[in-house]
N, CA, C and O atoms as a GROMACS GRO file, in nm:
protein
  184
    1MET      N    1  16.893   8.698   2.294
    1MET     CA    2  16.765   8.739   2.345
    1MET      C    3  16.783   8.790   2.487
    1MET      O    4  16.859   8.733   2.565
    2LEU      N    5  16.714   8.896   2.519
    2LEU     CA    6  16.715   8.952   2.654
    2LEU      C    7  16.574   8.947   2.708
    2LEU      O    8  16.480   8.997   2.645
    3ILE      N    9  16.558   8.886   2.824
    3ILE     CA   10  16.426   8.880   2.888
    3ILE      C   11  16.440   8.930   3.031
    3ILE      O   12  16.520   8.878   3.109
    4ILE      N   13  16.362   9.030   3.065
    4ILE     CA   14  16.349   9.078   3.202
    4ILE      C   15  16.204   9.055   3.240
    4ILE      O   16  16.113   9.101   3.172
    5ASN      N   17  16.183   8.982   3.349
    5ASN     CA   18  16.047   8.946   3.385
    5ASN      C   19  16.021   8.978   3.532
    5ASN      O   20  16.088   8.926   3.621
    6ASP      N   21  15.924   9.064   3.556
    6ASP     CA   22  15.876   9.094   3.691
    6ASP      C   23  15.986   9.154   3.780
    6ASP      O   24  16.003   9.113   3.894
    7LEU      N   25  16.059   9.250   3.727
    7LEU     CA   26  16.168   9.315   3.801
    7LEU      C   27  16.113   9.426   3.890
    7LEU      O   28  16.042   9.515   3.844
    8SER      N   29  16.147   9.419   4.018
    8SER     CA   30  16.113   9.525   4.112
    8SER      C   31  16.242   9.572   4.176
    8SER      O   32  16.332   9.492   4.202
    9LEU      N   33  16.251   9.701   4.202
    9LEU     CA   34  16.373   9.758   4.260
    9LEU      C   35  16.335   9.864   4.362
    9LEU      O   36  16.257   9.955   4.335
   10ARG      N   37  16.392   9.850   4.481
   10ARG     CA   38  16.370   9.947   4.588
   10ARG      C   39  16.507   9.992   4.636
   10ARG      O   40  16.593   9.910   4.667
   11MET      N   41  16.527  10.123   4.641
   11MET     CA   42  16.653  10.179   4.691
   11MET      C   43  16.622  10.287   4.792
   11MET      O   44  16.536  10.372   4.770
   12ALA      N   45  16.692  10.283   4.904
   12ALA     CA   46  16.673  10.381   5.012
   12ALA      C   47  16.526  10.392   5.051
   12ALA      O   48  16.477  10.501   5.080
   13GLY      N   49  16.456  10.278   5.051
   13GLY     CA   50  16.316  10.276   5.092
   13GLY      C   51  16.219  10.326   4.988
   13GLY      O   52  16.099  10.334   5.014
   14ARG      N   53  16.268  10.359   4.870
   14ARG     CA   54  16.182  10.414   4.765
   14ARG      C   55  16.166  10.312   4.652
   14ARG      O   56  16.266  10.259   4.602
   15LEU      N   57  16.042  10.284   4.612
   15LEU     CA   58  16.015  10.190   4.505
   15LEU      C   59  16.043  10.258   4.371
   15LEU      O   60  15.977  10.356   4.336
   16LEU      N   61  16.141  10.205   4.297
   16LEU     CA   62  16.179  10.265   4.169
   16LEU      C   63  16.121  10.190   4.051
   16LEU      O   64  16.082  10.251   3.952
   17LEU      N   65  16.113  10.058   4.061
   17LEU     CA   66  16.052   9.974   3.957
   17LEU      C   67  15.959   9.876   4.026
   17LEU      O   68  15.991   9.823   4.132
   18ASP      N   69  15.844   9.852   3.965
   18ASP     CA   70  15.748   9.759   4.023
   18ASP      C   71  15.693   9.668   3.914
   18ASP      O   72  15.611   9.710   3.833
   19HIS      N   73  15.738   9.544   3.914
   19HIS     CA   74  15.692   9.442   3.819
   19HIS      C   75  15.719   9.481   3.673
   19HIS      O   76  15.633   9.462   3.587
   20ALA      N   77  15.836   9.534   3.645
   20ALA     CA   78  15.873   9.573   3.508
   20ALA      C   79  15.914   9.449   3.428
   20ALA      O   80  15.980   9.359   3.480
   21SER      N   81  15.874   9.446   3.302
   21SER     CA   82  15.909   9.335   3.213
   21SER      C   83  15.951   9.389   3.077
   21SER      O   84  15.902   9.494   3.033
   22LEU      N   85  16.042   9.317   3.012
   22LEU     CA   86  16.090   9.356   2.880
   22LEU      C   87  16.143   9.233   2.809
   22LEU      O   88  16.212   9.150   2.869
   23THR      N   89  16.110   9.219   2.681
   23THR     CA   90  16.163   9.112   2.598
   23THR      C   91  16.218   9.172   2.470
   23THR      O   92  16.146   9.242   2.398
   24LEU      N   93  16.345   9.145   2.441
   24LEU     CA   94  16.408   9.189   2.317
   24LEU      C   95  16.456   9.065   2.243
   24LEU      O   96  16.543   8.993   2.293
   25PRO      N   97  16.403   9.040   2.124
   25PRO     CA   98  16.448   8.924   2.045
   25PRO      C   99  16.595   8.939   2.005
   25PRO      O  100  16.648   9.050   2.000
   26ALA      N  101  16.659   8.827   1.977
   26ALA     CA  102  16.798   8.827   1.933
   26ALA      C  103  16.814   8.915   1.810
   26ALA      O  104  16.730   8.913   1.720
   27GLY      N  105  16.921   8.993   1.805
   27GLY     CA  106  16.948   9.080   1.692
   27GLY      C  107  16.882   9.216   1.702
   27GLY      O  108  16.905   9.302   1.616
   28THR      N  109  16.801   9.238   1.804
   28THR     CA  110  16.734   9.366   1.822
   28THR      C  111  16.833   9.470   1.874
   28THR      O  112  16.913   9.441   1.963
   29LYS      N  113  16.827   9.588   1.820
   29LYS     CA  114  16.907   9.700   1.870
   29LYS      C  115  16.813   9.793   1.945
   29LYS      O  116  16.708   9.832   1.893
   30ALA      N  117  16.852   9.830   2.066
   30ALA     CA  118  16.768   9.917   2.148
   30ALA      C  119  16.857  10.017   2.220
   30ALA      O  120  16.974   9.991   2.245
   31GLY      N  121  16.801  10.130   2.251
   31GLY     CA  122  16.873  10.233   2.324
   31GLY      C  123  16.789  10.284   2.439
   31GLY      O  124  16.666  10.277   2.436
   32LEU      N  125  16.855  10.334   2.540
   32LEU     CA  126  16.788  10.393   2.654
   32LEU      C  127  16.831  10.538   2.661
   32LEU      O  128  16.949  10.567   2.684
   33VAL      N  129  16.737  10.628   2.642
   33VAL     CA  130  16.767  10.769   2.633
   33VAL      C  131  16.694  10.844   2.744
   33VAL      O  132  16.578  10.815   2.773
   34GLY      N  133  16.762  10.939   2.805
   34GLY     CA  134  16.699  11.020   2.908
   34GLY      C  135  16.796  11.123   2.961
   34GLY      O  136  16.917  11.116   2.937
   35ARG      N  137  16.742  11.218   3.033
   35ARG     CA  138  16.825  11.323   3.093
   35ARG      C  139  16.914  11.267   3.204
   35ARG      O  140  16.889  11.158   3.254
   36ASN      N  141  17.016  11.342   3.240
   36ASN     CA  142  17.104  11.304   3.350
   36ASN      C  143  17.022  11.290   3.478
   36ASN      O  144  16.933  11.370   3.506
   37GLY      N  145  17.053  11.186   3.555
   37GLY     CA  146  16.989  11.168   3.685
   37GLY      C  147  16.851  11.106   3.682
   37GLY      O  148  16.780  11.110   3.782
   38THR      N  149  16.811  11.049   3.568
   38THR     CA  150  16.676  10.992   3.559
   38THR      C  151  16.672  10.842   3.584
   38THR      O  152  16.563  10.783   3.581
   39GLY      N  153  16.787  10.778   3.610
   39GLY     CA  154  16.787  10.638   3.650
   39GLY      C  155  16.830  10.538   3.545
   39GLY      O  156  16.808  10.418   3.563
   40LYS      N  157  16.890  10.583   3.437
   40LYS     CA  158  16.934  10.488   3.333
   40LYS      C  159  17.037  10.390   3.388
   40LYS      O  160  17.024  10.269   3.367
   41THR      N  161  17.138  10.438   3.456
   41THR     CA  162  17.241  10.351   3.511
   41THR      C  163  17.184  10.262   3.620
   41THR      O  164  17.221  10.145   3.628
   42THR      N  165  17.096  10.314   3.702
   42THR     CA  166  17.032  10.234   3.806
   42THR      C  167  16.955  10.119   3.746
   42THR      O  168  16.957  10.008   3.801
   43LEU      N  169  16.888  10.141   3.636
   43LEU     CA  170  16.815  10.035   3.568
   43LEU      C  171  16.910   9.924   3.524
   43LEU      O  172  16.878   9.806   3.542
   44PHE      N  173  17.024   9.959   3.468
   44PHE     CA  174  17.119   9.858   3.423
   44PHE      C  175  17.184   9.785   3.541
   44PHE      O  176  17.218   9.668   3.528
   45LYS      N  177  17.202   9.852   3.653
   45LYS     CA  178  17.257   9.786   3.771
   45LYS      C  179  17.160   9.684   3.828
   45LYS      O  180  17.201   9.586   3.889
   46ALA      N  181  17.031   9.709   3.809
   46ALA     CA  182  16.928   9.616   3.862
   46ALA      C  183  16.936   9.486   3.786
   46ALA      O  184  16.860   9.394   3.813
   0.00000   0.00000   0.00000
């Protein structure tokens, strides 16, 4: 199970995420899709 609760992220003075939450039950398959430079890697680093 993956639980992200109330995640906020600020980089270089810019608010990128504000109170983000996500719950994925065990066995769930999920993907994160987006164009280059849209913050996918930054989200995983948070």
